[in-house]
C-alpha atoms as one frame of an Amber mdcrd trajectory, in Angstrom:
protein
  84.093  44.219  55.126  85.490  42.263  58.021  84.110  42.813  61.597  87.671
  44.169  62.450  86.935  47.202  60.236  84.154  48.278  62.460  86.079  48.035
  65.786  86.780  51.406  67.328  90.382  50.568  68.562  91.158  49.191  64.972
  89.862  52.458  63.296  91.701  54.550  65.954  94.895  52.809  65.236  94.396
  53.235  61.483  93.627  57.056  61.981  96.742  57.343  64.108  98.950  55.777
  61.208  97.253  58.189  58.677  97.920  61.190  61.006 101.545  60.418  61.475
 102.045  59.871  57.732 100.202  63.064  56.896 102.268  64.874  59.434 105.590
  63.386  58.127 104.570  64.369  54.471 103.571  67.729  55.251 106.505  68.632
  57.599 109.025  66.793  55.304 107.770  68.774  52.355 108.331  71.926  54.175
 112.082  70.920  54.901 111.733  69.687  58.574 112.805  66.255  59.892 110.483
  66.183  62.893 108.145  63.714  64.327 104.704  64.414  65.920 106.094  63.688
  69.322 109.091  65.959  68.992 106.744  68.866  67.602 104.605  68.252  70.795
 107.637  68.301  73.055 108.740  71.655  71.368 105.288  73.148  71.678 104.917
  72.271  75.377 108.313  73.802  75.968 107.310  76.912  74.437 104.347  77.167
  76.765 106.008  75.701  79.782 109.767  76.796  79.720 112.063  75.164  82.417
 110.116  72.136  83.222 111.673  68.700  83.882 111.410  65.715  81.610 108.722
  63.870  83.904 106.619  66.966  83.724 107.021  67.231  80.047 106.017  63.654
  79.541 102.869  64.259  81.310 102.058  67.271  79.377 102.101  65.410  76.183
 100.985  61.939  77.403 104.310  60.185  76.442 106.117  57.706  78.645 109.134
  59.041  80.364 111.671  56.520  79.424 110.786  56.883  75.610 110.559  60.838
  76.020 114.339  60.493  77.167 115.267  59.643  73.627 113.221  62.389  72.174
 114.668  64.788  74.428 118.299  63.548  73.568 117.592  63.972  69.764 116.210
  67.413  70.351 119.144  68.564  72.366 121.532  66.942  69.833 119.872  69.152
  67.054 120.256  72.205  69.096 116.442  72.697  69.445 116.338  72.555  73.305
 118.814  72.738  76.085 118.999  71.226  79.439 119.929  73.385  82.574 120.530
  72.536  86.219 117.530  73.260  88.361 118.679  75.735  90.986 116.491  74.441
  93.620 117.314  70.887  92.985 120.822  70.484  91.496 120.164  66.830  90.630
 117.252  67.762  88.237 117.567  69.188  84.767 115.146  71.700  83.285 114.289
  71.820  79.575 113.828  74.997  77.472 113.690  75.843  73.725 116.924  77.229
  72.320 116.531  80.243  69.948 116.843  77.618  67.066 114.074  75.583  68.615
 111.934  78.760  68.765 112.669  79.345  65.080 111.760  75.799  63.985 108.518
  75.806  65.914 107.408  79.071  64.367 108.373  78.056  60.856 107.010  74.489
  60.995 103.764  75.726  62.347 102.042  76.205  58.755 102.941  72.613  57.755
 101.351  71.357  61.009  98.216  73.273  60.488  98.058  71.920  56.842  98.552
  68.393  58.482  95.279  68.923  60.534  93.442  70.363  57.490  94.488  67.329
  55.347  93.189  64.649  57.860  90.072  66.472  58.350  89.290  67.713  54.814
  86.487  65.369  54.044  84.345  66.346  56.950  82.249  69.580  57.064  83.143
  72.221  59.716  80.308  70.805  61.862  81.516  67.248  61.540  85.136  68.325
  62.499  83.883  70.131  65.410  81.866  66.967  66.452  84.693  64.676  65.835
  87.119  66.836  67.746  84.714  67.095  70.742  83.853  63.129  70.637  87.777
  62.490  70.640  88.580  64.594  73.497  85.617  63.074  75.349  86.850  59.603
  74.811  90.596  60.646  75.595  89.459  62.206  78.833  87.246  59.461  80.016
  89.820  56.860  79.357  92.988  58.855  80.216  93.757  56.606  83.320  93.817
  53.537  81.206  96.818  54.856  79.403 100.376  53.547  80.238 101.217  57.387
  79.777  98.211  59.522  80.921  98.024  63.047  80.054  98.716  65.322  82.939
  97.576  68.572  81.486  98.841  70.987  84.324 102.382  71.128  85.262 102.919
  71.143  89.139 103.080  74.560  90.821 106.610  75.730  91.323 107.295  76.340
  95.096 107.905  80.152  95.780 111.511  81.100  96.515
Protein backbone atom coordinates (compact mmCIF):
# COMPACT_ATOMS: atom_id res chain seq x y z
CA UNK A 1 0.00 0.00 0.00
CA UNK A 2 1.26 3.45 -0.89
CA UNK A 3 2.12 6.00 1.78
CA UNK A 4 -0.63 8.23 0.32
CA UNK A 5 -3.23 5.73 1.54
CA UNK A 6 -2.15 6.44 5.12
CA UNK A 7 -2.42 10.23 4.91
CA UNK A 8 -5.38 11.64 6.86
CA UNK A 9 -6.16 14.22 4.15
CA UNK A 10 -6.33 11.51 1.48
CA UNK A 11 -8.57 9.32 3.63
CA UNK A 12 -10.85 12.27 4.45
CA UNK A 13 -11.15 13.09 0.73
CA UNK A 14 -12.03 9.47 -0.05
CA UNK A 15 -14.60 9.35 2.74
CA UNK A 16 -16.14 12.56 1.43
CA UNK A 17 -16.43 10.99 -2.04
CA UNK A 18 -18.00 7.87 -0.52
CA UNK A 19 -20.41 9.94 1.57
CA UNK A 20 -21.57 12.02 -1.41
CA UNK A 21 -21.95 8.89 -3.54
CA UNK A 22 -24.00 7.11 -0.85
CA UNK A 23 -26.15 10.22 -0.36
CA UNK A 24 -26.78 10.58 -4.09
CA UNK A 25 -27.68 6.90 -4.37
CA UNK A 26 -30.06 6.79 -1.38
CA UNK A 27 -31.74 10.10 -2.09
CA UNK A 28 -32.00 9.31 -5.81
CA UNK A 29 -33.48 5.87 -5.08
CA UNK A 30 -36.11 7.64 -2.97
CA UNK A 31 -37.01 9.77 -5.99
CA UNK A 32 -35.24 13.00 -5.10
CA UNK A 33 -32.71 15.07 -7.02
CA UNK A 34 -30.94 16.74 -4.12
CA UNK A 35 -27.27 17.23 -3.26
CA UNK A 36 -25.86 17.08 0.28
CA UNK A 37 -25.34 20.86 0.22
CA UNK A 38 -28.90 21.48 -0.95
CA UNK A 39 -30.17 19.23 1.85
CA UNK A 40 -28.02 21.08 4.40
CA UNK A 41 -29.37 24.44 3.17
CA UNK A 42 -32.97 23.23 3.41
CA UNK A 43 -32.37 21.79 6.88
CA UNK A 44 -30.83 25.03 8.17
CA UNK A 45 -33.65 27.11 6.70
CA UNK A 46 -36.09 24.93 8.61
CA UNK A 47 -34.19 25.66 11.83
CA UNK A 48 -33.48 29.32 11.02
CA UNK A 49 -36.17 30.77 8.75
CA UNK A 50 -35.71 34.26 7.34
CA UNK A 51 -31.92 34.35 7.45
CA UNK A 52 -29.82 35.87 4.71
CA UNK A 53 -27.55 34.00 2.34
CA UNK A 54 -24.33 34.95 4.16
CA UNK A 55 -25.71 33.61 7.44
CA UNK A 56 -26.85 30.41 5.73
CA UNK A 57 -23.37 29.98 4.25
CA UNK A 58 -21.83 30.26 7.72
CA UNK A 59 -24.29 27.79 9.22
CA UNK A 60 -23.39 25.08 6.71
CA UNK A 61 -19.71 26.06 6.24
CA UNK A 62 -20.07 26.79 2.54
CA UNK A 63 -18.57 29.70 0.63
CA UNK A 64 -21.05 32.48 -0.07
CA UNK A 65 -20.45 32.74 -3.80
CA UNK A 66 -20.96 29.04 -4.51
CA UNK A 67 -23.96 28.97 -2.19
CA UNK A 68 -25.56 31.58 -4.44
CA UNK A 69 -25.92 28.95 -7.16
CA UNK A 70 -27.35 26.46 -4.67
CA UNK A 71 -29.92 29.03 -3.50
CA UNK A 72 -30.82 29.91 -7.10
CA UNK A 73 -31.46 26.24 -7.93
CA UNK A 74 -33.53 25.66 -4.79
CA UNK A 75 -35.59 28.76 -5.52
CA UNK A 76 -36.09 27.77 -9.18
CA UNK A 77 -37.42 24.40 -7.99
CA UNK A 78 -39.87 26.10 -5.63
CA UNK A 79 -38.22 24.74 -2.47
CA UNK A 80 -37.25 28.11 -0.99
CA UNK A 81 -38.28 31.70 -1.45
CA UNK A 82 -36.50 35.01 -1.06
CA UNK A 83 -38.26 37.94 0.51
CA UNK A 84 -37.19 41.49 1.18
CA UNK A 85 -35.83 42.12 4.66
CA UNK A 86 -38.08 44.72 6.26
CA UNK A 87 -35.22 46.29 8.25
CA UNK A 88 -32.79 46.41 5.30
CA UNK A 89 -34.63 46.62 1.99
CA UNK A 90 -31.44 45.73 0.07
CA UNK A 91 -31.15 42.39 1.86
CA UNK A 92 -33.06 39.23 1.03
CA UNK A 93 -34.27 36.67 3.55
CA UNK A 94 -34.55 32.99 2.74
CA UNK A 95 -37.22 30.59 3.90
CA UNK A 96 -38.63 27.19 3.00
CA UNK A 97 -41.76 27.01 0.92
CA UNK A 98 -44.47 24.46 1.72
CA UNK A 99 -42.98 22.31 -1.03
CA UNK A 100 -39.52 22.67 0.54
CA UNK A 101 -40.91 21.62 3.92
CA UNK A 102 -42.56 18.59 2.30
CA UNK A 103 -39.38 17.55 0.47
CA UNK A 104 -37.31 17.92 3.62
CA UNK A 105 -39.69 15.74 5.62
CA UNK A 106 -40.05 13.12 2.89
CA UNK A 107 -36.33 12.86 2.08
CA UNK A 108 -35.28 12.48 5.74
CA UNK A 109 -35.50 8.64 5.83
CA UNK A 110 -33.16 8.42 2.81
CA UNK A 111 -30.70 10.78 4.49
CA UNK A 112 -30.78 8.61 7.64
CA UNK A 113 -30.17 5.50 5.51
CA UNK A 114 -27.14 7.23 3.99
CA UNK A 115 -25.66 7.75 7.44
CA UNK A 116 -26.35 4.12 8.37
CA UNK A 117 -24.76 2.94 5.11
CA UNK A 118 -21.52 4.83 5.58
CA UNK A 119 -21.21 3.77 9.22
CA UNK A 120 -22.45 0.18 8.84
CA UNK A 121 -19.10 -1.54 9.36
CA UNK A 122 -18.47 0.16 12.68
CA UNK A 123 -19.83 -0.94 16.03
CA UNK A 124 -22.03 1.59 17.85
CA UNK A 125 -19.08 2.45 20.09
CA UNK A 126 -16.80 2.95 17.07
CA UNK A 127 -19.44 5.13 15.41
CA UNK A 128 -19.65 7.30 18.52
CA UNK A 129 -15.86 7.55 18.72
CA UNK A 130 -15.52 8.38 15.01
CA UNK A 131 -18.14 11.12 15.19
CA UNK A 132 -16.58 12.57 18.34
CA UNK A 133 -13.13 12.64 16.71
CA UNK A 134 -14.45 14.09 13.45
CA UNK A 135 -16.21 16.88 15.37
CA UNK A 136 -13.04 17.52 17.38
CA UNK A 137 -10.91 17.74 14.20
CA UNK A 138 -13.45 19.95 12.40
CA UNK A 139 -13.79 22.27 15.39
CA UNK A 140 -10.04 22.50 15.98
CA UNK A 141 -9.32 23.29 12.32
CA UNK A 142 -12.38 25.40 11.52
CA UNK A 143 -10.45 28.61 10.90
CA UNK A 144 -8.24 26.88 8.31
CA UNK A 145 -11.27 26.54 6.06
CA UNK A 146 -12.03 28.96 3.24
CA UNK A 147 -15.64 28.66 4.45
CA UNK A 148 -15.53 28.23 8.22
CA UNK A 149 -18.55 27.05 10.13
CA UNK A 150 -20.39 29.85 11.90
CA UNK A 151 -22.80 27.73 13.98
CA UNK A 152 -24.89 30.50 15.48
CA UNK A 153 -26.70 33.05 13.38
CA UNK A 154 -26.29 36.64 14.50
CA UNK A 155 -28.92 37.96 16.87
CA UNK A 156 -31.63 39.93 15.16
CA UNK A 157 -31.87 43.44 16.56
CA UNK A 158 -35.05 44.14 18.51
CA UNK A 159 -37.58 46.20 16.58
